[in-house]
C-alpha positions as CSV (number, residue, x, y, z in Angstrom):
1,M,87.7,125.7,121.4
2,D,87.7,126.7,125.0
3,G,87.6,130.5,124.9
4,E,90.8,131.4,123.1
5,N,92.4,128.1,124.0
6,V,92.4,125.1,121.7
7,I,91.5,121.6,123.0
8,I,93.7,119.0,121.3
9,Q,92.8,115.3,121.3
10,L,96.0,113.2,121.7
11,N,94.1,109.9,121.7
12,D,90.7,108.5,122.5
13,K,91.2,109.0,126.2
14,T,93.5,112.0,126.5
15,D,93.0,115.7,125.7
16,A,95.4,118.5,126.0
17,T,95.3,122.3,125.9
18,L,97.0,124.7,123.4
19,P,96.9,128.1,125.3
20,K,96.4,131.3,123.3
21,K,100.0,132.5,124.0
22,E,101.4,129.2,122.5
23,K,99.5,129.5,119.3
24,I,101.1,130.5,116.0
25,P,99.7,134.0,115.2
26,G,97.0,133.7,112.5
27,E,97.0,129.9,112.5
28,R,93.5,128.3,112.3
29,Y,92.6,125.2,114.1
30,K,89.7,123.1,112.7
31,P,88.1,119.9,114.0
32,G,89.8,116.9,112.3
33,D,93.1,118.7,111.6
34,V,96.2,116.7,112.4
35,M,99.4,118.6,113.4
36,K,102.5,118.3,115.5
37,L,102.8,120.1,118.8
38,Y,105.3,120.3,121.6
39,V,104.5,119.1,125.1
40,L,105.2,122.2,127.2
41,D,104.1,121.0,130.6
42,V,102.1,118.3,132.5
43,K,100.4,119.4,135.7
44,Q,98.7,117.1,138.1
45,T,95.2,118.2,139.2
46,V,92.4,116.6,141.1
47,R,90.8,115.7,137.7
48,G,94.0,114.1,136.4
49,P,96.9,115.4,134.4
50,K,96.5,118.7,132.6
51,I,98.7,118.7,129.5
52,L,99.8,122.0,128.0
53,L,101.0,122.2,124.4
54,S,102.9,124.7,122.2
55,R,103.2,125.5,118.6
56,T,105.8,128.3,119.1
57,H,108.4,126.7,121.4
58,P,111.9,126.2,120.0
59,G,111.7,122.5,121.1
60,L,109.1,121.8,118.4
61,L,111.4,123.0,115.7
62,R,114.2,121.0,117.2
63,R,112.2,117.8,117.2
64,L,110.9,118.3,113.7
65,M,114.5,118.7,112.5
66,E,115.5,115.5,114.4
67,L,112.7,113.6,112.7
68,E,113.3,115.0,109.2
69,I,117.2,115.1,109.0
70,P,119.0,111.7,109.3
71,E,122.4,113.4,110.0
72,I,120.9,114.9,113.2
73,Q,119.4,111.6,114.2
74,Q,122.8,109.9,113.7
75,G,124.8,112.5,115.6
76,A,126.7,113.8,112.6
77,I,125.2,117.3,113.1
78,E,124.5,119.0,116.4
79,I,121.9,121.7,116.9
80,K,123.6,124.4,119.0
81,N,120.7,126.9,119.4
82,I,117.2,127.7,118.1
83,V,115.3,131.0,118.3
84,R,111.8,131.5,116.8
85,D,109.2,134.1,116.0
86,G,106.4,131.5,115.7
87,G,105.0,131.2,112.2
88,A,107.2,133.9,110.8
89,R,110.9,133.2,111.1
90,A,113.4,131.0,112.9
91,K,117.2,130.7,113.1
92,V,119.0,127.5,113.9
93,S,122.8,127.3,114.4
94,L,124.4,124.0,113.6
95,S,127.8,122.3,114.0
96,A,129.2,119.3,112.2
97,L,130.5,116.6,114.5
98,I,131.9,114.5,111.7
99,P,134.4,115.9,109.1
100,D,133.2,116.5,105.5
101,V,129.5,116.8,106.6
102,D,127.9,120.0,105.4
103,P,125.3,121.0,108.1
104,V,123.5,123.6,106.0
105,G,123.3,121.4,102.9
106,A,122.1,118.4,104.9
107,C,119.3,120.4,106.6
108,V,118.2,122.1,103.4
109,G,118.1,118.9,101.4
110,N,117.9,118.4,97.6
111,G,116.0,121.3,96.2
112,G,115.2,122.5,99.7
113,S,113.0,119.4,100.3
114,R,113.9,118.9,103.9
115,I,113.6,122.5,105.1
116,K,110.4,122.9,103.1
117,A,108.8,119.9,104.9
118,I,109.8,121.4,108.3
119,S,108.5,124.9,107.3
120,S,105.2,123.5,106.1
121,A,104.6,121.9,109.4
122,L,105.0,125.3,111.0
123,K,102.6,127.3,108.9
124,G,105.2,128.3,106.4
125,E,107.7,129.6,109.0
126,K,111.0,130.6,107.3
127,V,113.9,128.7,108.8
128,D,117.4,130.1,108.5
129,V,120.1,127.4,109.1
130,I,123.6,128.8,109.9
131,I,127.0,127.5,110.9
132,F,127.9,127.9,114.5
133,S,131.4,129.2,115.3
134,D,133.4,129.5,118.6
135,D,134.6,132.8,117.3
136,P,131.8,135.2,118.2
137,L,132.5,137.6,115.4
138,I,132.2,134.9,112.8
139,Y,129.1,133.5,114.5
140,I,127.4,136.9,114.5
141,K,128.3,137.3,110.8
142,N,126.7,134.0,110.0
143,S,123.7,134.7,112.2
144,L,122.6,137.6,110.0
145,S,122.1,135.3,107.0
146,P,120.7,135.7,104.3
147,A,122.3,139.2,104.5
148,Q,125.9,139.5,103.3
149,V,128.1,141.2,106.0
150,A,131.1,143.3,105.1
151,R,132.7,143.1,108.6
152,V,132.0,142.9,112.3
153,E,133.8,145.0,115.0
154,P,133.4,144.7,118.7
155,V,132.5,147.9,120.6
156,L,135.3,148.1,123.2
157,D,133.5,150.1,125.8
158,H,130.3,148.0,125.7
159,E,130.3,144.3,126.8
160,R,129.0,141.8,124.3
161,T,128.2,144.5,121.7
162,V,129.3,144.7,118.1
163,T,128.9,147.0,115.2
164,V,128.1,145.2,111.9
165,Y,128.9,146.9,108.7
166,V,126.9,146.0,105.5
167,Y,126.8,147.5,102.1
168,P,123.7,149.7,101.4
169,D,121.9,147.1,99.3
170,Q,122.1,144.6,102.2
171,L,120.9,146.9,104.9
172,S,117.2,146.1,104.8
173,L,117.9,142.4,104.5
174,A,120.2,142.5,107.5
175,I,117.7,144.3,109.6
176,G,114.7,142.4,108.4
177,K,111.0,143.3,108.5
178,A,110.3,145.3,111.6
179,G,113.9,144.4,112.8
180,Q,113.1,140.7,112.9
181,N,116.3,139.4,111.3
182,V,118.7,141.4,113.5
183,R,116.6,140.8,116.6
184,L,116.7,137.0,116.1
185,A,120.4,137.1,115.3
186,A,121.0,138.9,118.6
187,K,118.9,136.4,120.5
188,L,120.7,133.5,118.9
189,T,124.2,134.7,119.6
190,G,123.6,136.5,122.9
191,W,125.2,139.7,121.6
192,K,123.8,143.2,121.0
193,I,124.1,144.0,117.3
194,D,124.2,147.5,115.9
195,I,124.0,147.6,112.1
196,T,125.4,150.4,109.9
197,T,126.4,150.8,106.3
198,V,129.8,151.0,104.6
199,E,130.2,152.6,101.3
200,P,131.6,150.3,98.6
201,D,135.1,150.9,97.2
202,R,134.9,152.5,93.7
203,M,137.3,153.6,91.0
204,P,137.9,157.3,90.7
205,T,135.7,159.1,88.1
206,L,136.8,161.8,85.6
207,K,135.1,164.3,87.9
208,D,137.3,163.1,90.8
209,I,140.5,163.3,88.7
210,F,139.8,166.8,87.3
211,H,138.8,168.0,90.7
212,E,142.2,166.8,92.1
213,V,144.0,168.6,89.2
214,F,142.2,171.8,89.9
215,D,143.0,171.5,93.6
216,D,146.6,171.0,92.8
217,E,146.8,174.1,90.6
218,Q,145.2,176.2,93.2
């Protein structure tokens, strides 16, 4: 440790620095630990190169997915965008470049094996993988996964703003803890997202029917 920074040994001759702001919140770093980090910057100094590392940069998640998922290595799946709250949650949008390839299934793996391996390398960070779409309304709907969205409507007098309608039982899931899910979805898509509830359709009850009869008689 160097104050609140972590000194990382890359090999016998080279050290690098993991700054405080690039650490995953709550993650502990002990001598002898081995982990993957992202090279954020290399600065030349009078004492030689100063290497800065990151555990929260989206590039780290991108590289982990490239290493873990053959379909990405082979060019069958393209990563369109990645956003992260380091150590907590990330969203990755994907597009298939070869027909009949399921981007989400390939990234999740059998029994979730691939996505679990990636998550464990990031202190258990939950990774949502979604399908990219050129249609922004479909893309926004997908981006709020795992919440089920009823519909998405653009706000005509506000540029790049939508209202997303969800059923009441999906509201907390769509918003996420402390607004995390909707915040990451907005960052991923580049749209401002307002979420509201829509009441589910229901069959009329006896109370409704008799109320209508009484109203007609009056």
